[in-house]
C-alpha positions as CSV (number, residue, x, y, z in Angstrom):
1,X,-56.8,4.9,-6.8
2,X,-53.6,6.7,-6.3
3,X,-53.3,10.4,-6.9
4,X,-51.1,11.7,-9.7
5,X,-48.6,13.0,-7.0
6,X,-48.5,9.5,-5.4
7,X,-48.0,7.8,-8.8
8,X,-44.9,9.9,-9.7
9,X,-43.4,10.0,-6.2
10,X,-40.3,7.8,-6.2
11,X,-39.7,5.0,-3.6
12,X,-38.1,5.7,-0.3
13,X,-34.7,4.3,-1.3
14,X,-34.7,6.4,-4.5
15,X,-35.6,9.5,-2.6
16,X,-32.6,9.0,-0.3
17,X,-30.3,8.4,-3.3
18,X,-31.6,11.6,-4.8
19,X,-30.2,13.7,-2.0
20,X,-27.2,16.0,-2.8
21,X,-23.7,14.6,-2.1
22,X,-23.1,17.3,0.4
23,X,-25.9,16.0,2.6
24,X,-24.1,12.7,2.8
25,X,-20.8,14.4,3.6
26,X,-22.4,16.4,6.5
27,X,-24.1,13.2,7.7
28,X,-20.7,11.3,7.8
29,X,-19.2,14.2,9.8
30,X,-22.0,14.0,12.3
31,X,-21.7,10.2,12.5
32,X,-18.0,10.4,13.4
33,X,-18.4,13.2,15.9
34,X,-21.4,11.6,17.6
35,X,-19.6,8.3,17.8
36,X,-16.9,10.1,19.8
37,X,-19.4,11.9,22.0
38,X,-21.4,8.8,22.7
39,X,-18.5,6.8,23.8
40,X,-18.3,9.3,26.6
41,X,-21.9,10.3,27.3
42,X,-23.4,7.1,28.8
43,X,-20.3,6.7,31.0
44,X,-20.0,10.4,32.1
45,X,-22.8,10.4,34.8
46,X,-21.3,7.2,36.2
47,X,-17.8,8.8,36.2
48,X,-19.2,11.9,37.9
49,X,-21.3,10.0,40.5
50,X,-18.9,7.2,41.4
51,X,-15.4,8.6,40.8
52,X,-15.9,12.3,41.5
53,X,-18.8,12.1,44.0
54,X,-21.2,14.5,42.1
55,X,-24.8,14.7,43.2
56,X,-27.8,14.4,40.9
57,X,-28.2,18.2,41.1
58,X,-24.5,18.7,40.1
59,X,-25.0,16.3,37.1
60,X,-28.1,18.2,36.1
61,X,-26.2,21.5,36.4
62,X,-23.4,20.3,34.2
63,X,-25.6,19.1,31.4
64,X,-28.1,22.0,31.7
65,X,-25.4,24.7,31.6
66,X,-23.5,23.0,28.8
67,X,-26.6,22.7,26.6
68,X,-27.7,26.3,27.4
69,X,-24.4,27.7,26.3
70,X,-24.6,25.7,23.1
71,X,-28.1,26.9,22.4
72,X,-27.2,30.6,22.9
73,X,-24.2,30.4,20.6
74,X,-26.3,28.7,17.9
75,X,-28.3,31.9,17.6
76,X,-25.2,34.1,16.9
77,X,-23.5,31.5,14.7
78,X,-26.7,31.1,12.6
79,X,-27.1,34.9,12.2
80,X,-23.4,35.3,11.3
81,X,-23.7,32.6,8.6
82,X,-26.6,34.6,7.1
83,X,-24.6,37.9,7.2
84,X,-21.5,36.4,5.7
85,X,-23.4,34.1,3.3
86,X,-20.8,31.5,4.3
87,X,-21.5,28.5,6.5
88,X,-18.6,25.9,6.1
89,X,-16.0,27.9,8.1
90,X,-18.3,28.0,11.1
91,X,-19.2,24.3,10.9
92,X,-15.5,23.3,10.7
93,X,-14.6,25.6,13.5
94,X,-17.3,24.2,15.7
95,X,-16.2,20.6,15.2
96,X,-12.6,21.6,15.8
97,X,-13.3,23.1,19.2
98,X,-15.1,20.0,20.3
99,X,-12.4,17.7,19.2
100,X,-9.8,19.6,21.1
101,X,-11.8,19.9,24.3
102,X,-13.0,16.3,24.6
103,X,-9.7,14.6,25.5
104,X,-9.3,16.9,28.5
105,X,-11.9,14.8,30.3
106,X,-9.2,12.2,30.9
107,X,-7.5,14.6,33.2
108,X,-10.5,16.0,35.2
109,X,-10.2,15.7,39.0
110,X,-13.4,17.5,40.1
111,X,-17.0,17.9,38.7
112,X,-16.3,21.6,38.2
113,X,-13.5,20.8,35.9
114,X,-15.9,18.4,34.0
115,X,-18.3,21.4,33.8
116,X,-15.6,23.6,32.2
117,X,-14.7,20.9,29.7
118,X,-18.3,20.2,28.8
119,X,-19.0,23.9,28.4
120,X,-16.1,24.1,25.9
121,X,-17.3,21.1,24.0
122,X,-20.8,22.6,23.8
123,X,-19.3,25.9,22.6
124,X,-18.2,23.9,19.5
125,X,-21.7,22.5,19.1
126,X,-23.1,26.0,19.4
127,X,-20.8,27.3,16.7
128,X,-21.6,24.6,14.1
129,X,-25.2,23.5,14.5
130,X,-27.3,26.4,13.1
131,X,-25.0,26.9,10.1
132,X,-24.9,23.2,9.4
133,X,-28.7,22.9,9.5
134,X,-29.0,25.9,7.2
135,X,-26.5,24.3,4.8
136,X,-28.8,21.3,4.6
137,X,-31.9,23.4,3.9
138,X,-29.9,25.4,1.3
139,X,-29.1,22.3,-0.7
140,X,-32.5,20.6,-1.0
141,X,-35.8,21.3,-2.5
142,X,-38.9,21.9,-0.4
143,X,-40.3,18.4,-0.9
144,X,-36.9,16.9,0.2
145,X,-36.6,18.8,3.5
146,X,-38.1,16.2,5.7
147,X,-36.2,13.3,4.3
148,X,-32.9,15.3,4.2
149,X,-33.2,16.2,7.9
150,X,-34.4,12.7,8.7
151,X,-31.3,11.3,7.0
152,X,-29.0,13.7,8.9
153,X,-30.6,12.7,12.2
154,X,-30.3,9.0,11.3
155,X,-26.6,9.4,10.6
156,X,-26.1,11.3,13.8
157,X,-27.9,8.6,15.7
158,X,-25.9,5.9,13.8
159,X,-22.8,7.5,15.4
160,X,-24.6,7.2,18.7
161,X,-25.0,3.5,18.1
162,X,-21.4,2.9,17.1
163,X,-20.1,5.1,20.0
164,X,-21.6,3.1,22.9
165,X,-20.6,-0.2,21.2
166,X,-17.0,1.1,21.1
167,X,-17.5,2.2,24.7
168,X,-18.6,-1.2,25.7
169,X,-15.5,-2.8,24.1
170,X,-13.3,-0.2,25.8
171,X,-14.9,-1.0,29.2
172,X,-14.1,-4.7,28.6
173,X,-10.6,-3.9,27.5
174,X,-9.6,-1.3,30.2
175,X,-11.9,-1.8,33.2
176,X,-10.9,-4.6,35.6
177,X,-14.0,-4.4,37.8
178,X,-17.1,-3.2,36.0
179,X,-18.8,-2.5,39.3
180,X,-16.1,-0.1,40.4
181,X,-14.1,1.4,37.6
182,X,-11.1,3.6,38.6
183,X,-10.5,7.2,37.5
184,X,-7.5,6.0,35.5
185,X,-9.6,3.5,33.6
186,X,-12.1,6.2,32.7
187,X,-9.2,8.4,31.5
188,X,-8.0,5.8,29.0
189,X,-11.5,5.5,27.6
190,X,-12.0,9.2,27.3
191,X,-8.7,9.6,25.4
192,X,-9.6,6.9,23.0
193,X,-13.0,8.6,22.4
194,X,-11.2,11.7,21.0
195,X,-10.0,9.8,17.8
196,X,-13.3,9.7,15.9
197,X,-13.8,13.5,16.6
198,X,-10.4,14.2,15.0
199,X,-11.4,12.2,11.9
200,X,-14.7,14.1,11.7
201,X,-12.8,17.4,11.5
202,X,-10.7,16.1,8.6
203,X,-13.7,14.9,6.7
204,X,-15.4,18.3,7.2
205,X,-12.4,20.1,5.9
206,X,-11.7,17.9,2.8
207,X,-15.1,16.5,1.8
208,X,-17.8,19.0,2.9
209,X,-18.5,21.8,0.4
210,X,-19.9,25.3,1.0
211,X,-23.6,25.3,0.4
212,X,-25.1,27.4,-2.5
213,X,-26.2,30.2,-0.1
214,X,-26.8,33.5,-1.9
215,X,-25.3,36.8,-0.8
216,X,-28.0,38.9,0.6
217,X,-28.1,42.6,1.2
218,X,-28.0,44.1,4.7
219,X,-31.7,45.1,4.2
220,X,-32.6,41.4,3.6
221,X,-30.6,40.0,6.5
222,X,-32.2,41.6,9.6
223,X,-30.7,42.0,13.1
224,X,-31.0,39.1,15.6
225,X,-34.7,39.4,16.6
226,X,-38.1,37.9,15.9
227,X,-39.2,40.8,13.8
228,X,-40.1,39.8,10.3
229,X,-40.7,36.1,11.1
230,X,-43.9,34.2,10.5
231,X,-46.4,34.3,13.3
232,X,-46.6,30.5,13.3
233,X,-42.9,30.3,13.6
234,X,-43.0,32.6,16.7
235,X,-45.7,30.5,18.3
236,X,-43.8,27.3,17.5
237,X,-40.7,28.7,19.3
238,X,-42.8,29.5,22.4
239,X,-44.3,26.1,22.6
240,X,-41.0,24.5,21.9
241,X,-39.5,26.3,24.8
242,X,-42.2,24.9,27.1
243,X,-41.6,21.4,25.8
244,X,-37.9,21.8,26.5
245,X,-38.8,22.5,30.1
246,X,-39.8,18.8,30.3
247,X,-36.8,17.6,28.3
248,X,-34.0,17.3,30.9
249,X,-30.6,15.6,30.3
250,X,-30.7,12.0,29.4
251,X,-28.2,11.4,32.1
252,X,-31.2,11.0,34.4
253,X,-32.4,8.1,32.3
254,X,-29.0,6.4,32.8
255,X,-29.2,7.0,36.5
256,X,-32.7,5.5,36.5
257,X,-31.3,2.4,34.6
258,X,-28.6,2.0,37.2
259,X,-31.2,2.2,40.0
260,X,-33.1,-0.6,38.3
261,X,-30.0,-2.8,38.3
262,X,-28.5,-2.3,34.8
263,X,-24.7,-2.9,35.2
264,X,-22.1,-0.4,34.1
265,X,-20.9,-2.8,31.4
266,X,-24.4,-3.0,30.0
267,X,-25.1,0.8,30.0
268,X,-23.3,1.4,26.6
269,X,-25.3,-1.5,25.0
270,X,-28.6,-0.1,26.3
271,X,-27.6,3.3,24.9
272,X,-26.6,1.8,21.6
273,X,-30.0,0.0,21.3
274,X,-31.7,3.2,22.1
275,X,-29.9,5.0,19.3
276,X,-30.4,2.1,16.9
277,X,-34.1,2.8,17.3
278,X,-33.5,6.5,16.6
279,X,-31.8,5.6,13.3
280,X,-34.7,3.5,12.1
281,X,-37.4,5.9,13.2
282,X,-35.5,8.9,11.8
283,X,-35.2,7.4,8.4
284,X,-39.0,6.7,8.3
285,X,-40.0,9.9,10.2
286,X,-38.4,12.3,7.8
287,X,-40.2,10.8,4.9
288,X,-43.5,10.8,6.8
289,X,-43.2,14.5,7.6
290,X,-42.9,15.2,3.8
291,X,-46.0,13.2,3.1
292,X,-48.2,13.6,6.2
293,X,-47.2,17.0,7.5
294,X,-44.7,18.3,10.0
295,X,-47.1,19.2,12.9
296,X,-48.8,15.8,13.0
297,X,-45.4,14.1,13.4
298,X,-44.2,16.5,16.0
299,X,-47.4,16.3,18.2
300,X,-47.2,12.5,17.9
301,X,-43.6,12.5,19.0
302,X,-44.2,14.8,22.0
303,X,-47.1,12.7,23.2
304,X,-45.0,9.6,23.0
305,X,-42.2,11.4,24.9
306,X,-44.7,12.2,27.7
307,X,-45.9,8.6,27.8
308,X,-42.3,7.2,28.0
309,X,-41.3,9.6,30.8
310,X,-44.4,8.5,32.7
311,X,-43.2,4.9,32.2
312,X,-39.8,5.8,33.6
313,X,-41.5,7.1,36.7
314,X,-42.6,3.6,37.6
315,X,-40.0,1.4,35.9
316,X,-38.3,-0.9,38.5
317,X,-36.8,-3.7,36.6
318,X,-34.3,-4.1,33.7
319,X,-36.8,-5.5,31.2
320,X,-39.1,-2.5,31.5
321,X,-36.1,-0.1,31.2
322,X,-34.9,-1.8,27.9
323,X,-38.4,-1.4,26.5
324,X,-38.7,2.2,27.5
325,X,-35.3,3.1,26.1
326,X,-36.3,1.6,22.7
327,X,-39.7,3.3,22.6
328,X,-38.0,6.6,23.6
329,X,-35.9,6.3,20.5
330,X,-39.1,6.5,18.3
331,X,-39.9,9.9,19.7
332,X,-36.7,11.4,18.2
333,X,-37.5,9.9,14.8
334,X,-41.0,11.4,14.8
335,X,-40.1,14.9,16.1
336,X,-36.5,15.9,15.4
337,X,-36.4,16.0,11.6
338,X,-40.0,17.3,11.4
339,X,-39.1,20.2,13.7
340,X,-36.1,21.3,11.6
341,X,-38.0,20.9,8.4
342,X,-40.9,23.0,9.8
343,X,-38.4,25.8,10.6
344,X,-37.4,25.9,6.9
345,X,-41.0,25.9,5.8
346,X,-41.9,28.9,7.9
347,X,-39.0,31.3,7.0
348,X,-37.4,33.0,4.0
349,X,-34.1,31.7,2.6
350,X,-32.1,34.7,3.8
351,X,-33.4,34.1,7.4
352,X,-32.5,30.4,7.6
353,X,-29.3,30.6,9.7
354,X,-30.9,33.1,12.1
355,X,-34.1,31.0,12.2
356,X,-32.2,27.8,13.2
357,X,-30.3,29.9,15.8
358,X,-33.7,31.0,17.3
359,X,-35.0,27.5,17.1
360,X,-32.0,26.3,19.2
361,X,-32.3,29.3,21.5
362,X,-35.8,28.1,22.3
363,X,-34.1,25.0,23.7
364,X,-31.4,27.2,25.5
365,X,-33.9,29.2,27.4
366,X,-35.3,26.3,29.3
367,X,-32.7,23.4,28.9
368,X,-30.8,24.5,32.1
369,X,-33.9,25.0,34.2
370,X,-35.2,21.6,32.9
371,X,-32.1,19.7,34.0
372,X,-31.6,21.7,37.2
373,X,-35.3,21.2,38.1
374,X,-35.2,17.5,37.3
375,X,-32.2,17.1,39.6
376,X,-33.7,19.1,42.4
377,X,-37.0,17.3,42.3
378,X,-35.1,14.0,42.1
379,X,-33.1,14.8,45.3
380,X,-36.1,16.2,47.1
381,X,-39.0,13.9,46.2
382,X,-37.4,11.1,44.3
383,X,-37.3,10.0,40.6
384,X,-41.0,9.0,40.3
385,X,-42.2,12.6,41.0
386,X,-39.4,14.0,38.8
387,X,-40.3,11.9,35.8
388,X,-44.1,12.5,36.2
389,X,-43.5,16.3,36.2
390,X,-41.6,16.0,32.9
391,X,-44.3,13.9,31.4
392,X,-47.0,16.4,32.4
393,X,-45.0,19.3,30.8
394,X,-44.4,17.4,27.6
395,X,-48.1,16.5,27.2
396,X,-49.1,20.1,27.8
397,X,-46.7,21.3,25.1
398,X,-48.1,18.8,22.6
399,X,-51.6,20.0,23.2
400,X,-50.6,23.7,22.8
401,X,-48.7,22.9,19.5
402,X,-51.8,21.2,18.2
403,X,-54.0,24.1,19.0
404,X,-51.9,27.2,18.3
405,X,-49.4,26.4,15.5
406,X,-51.2,26.1,12.2
407,X,-48.8,26.2,9.2
408,X,-50.7,26.3,5.9
409,X,-49.4,24.9,2.6
410,X,-49.2,28.4,1.1
411,X,-46.7,29.4,3.8
412,X,-44.1,27.1,2.5
413,X,-41.3,28.7,0.6
414,X,-41.2,27.6,-3.1
415,X,-37.7,28.2,-4.6
């Protein structure tokens, strides 16, 4: 027998159709921006290693610093959106900064120049992310949070499917020798990649609407600190920071694929298949978090992450790499949307922007050490030890989350 709640719950398709239009607009902006970014991302470590002579440690430094800067800015941008009770301006500004920085990769001559450009790109991400996530939480009911964030992550990952496919076509179009692309050929691809980012800015300006965030008094919107936040939220941030220490840049996965014999021309296709799995798992994972609980989904995702990284430690052929990249995509669907929905569950409405900033800061504290440490261990002991270290840290974080974060139904905010 089905419970009364199960009998009245609409089907998955109807639940998606019931989301506010602004959620779809934000999803389209993310799709376009990520398509632009993911044309570049799977090719960037190859460009750095082959054309600019960067080491694994240098690649880890670039990605780690870039993501750290973004995460730190997310905290201030989220807090500012709470204070101003306005979010759209910061979201549009963030996408604009990224769209202006990205074409500059076409003219980079050294890995330090790539670092400066990536930092600027990530500044844009830092400005937009927390206000954008708060916008989504502002627009939906409590029982829609998981599916809303799952849909947004699916749209973001759909862009990451489209981007590598475009990148693959651009490699065929512009690269004469796929085993040894020239710096000039990379430049053409990077310039073409800036087009979807520009379109994303235009969509954000003309189709995205300000969320119905209320104006709160200064007494309600606290300073940037953890004071006044739920104890489970604080423990969640600590465990999340530990998990992020295992979550180094995906550039190392691409380098691992290259070591296993995956050609430069096939890297974008491998990356697109990986993100295709992210799309499917995100659409299902968001709904599951609404029905089965956030923590259960997050723990499952983190354990799967640890298992996949252990697999990467011993992967030596192309077939195993393809399987691991596909399974790795499932982790994102289980964990990403559930993590963001859990943040909204544990804080008051007037804290959302700051809470998402703190959530992203938890990544920022350890994202640079994670990538730097991964690159250092890779150069010192090889990729097998580096991936096993990450797997161990990820599994440890999953156990700690299971034991110490205990959100209760009554802690959820009913509006």
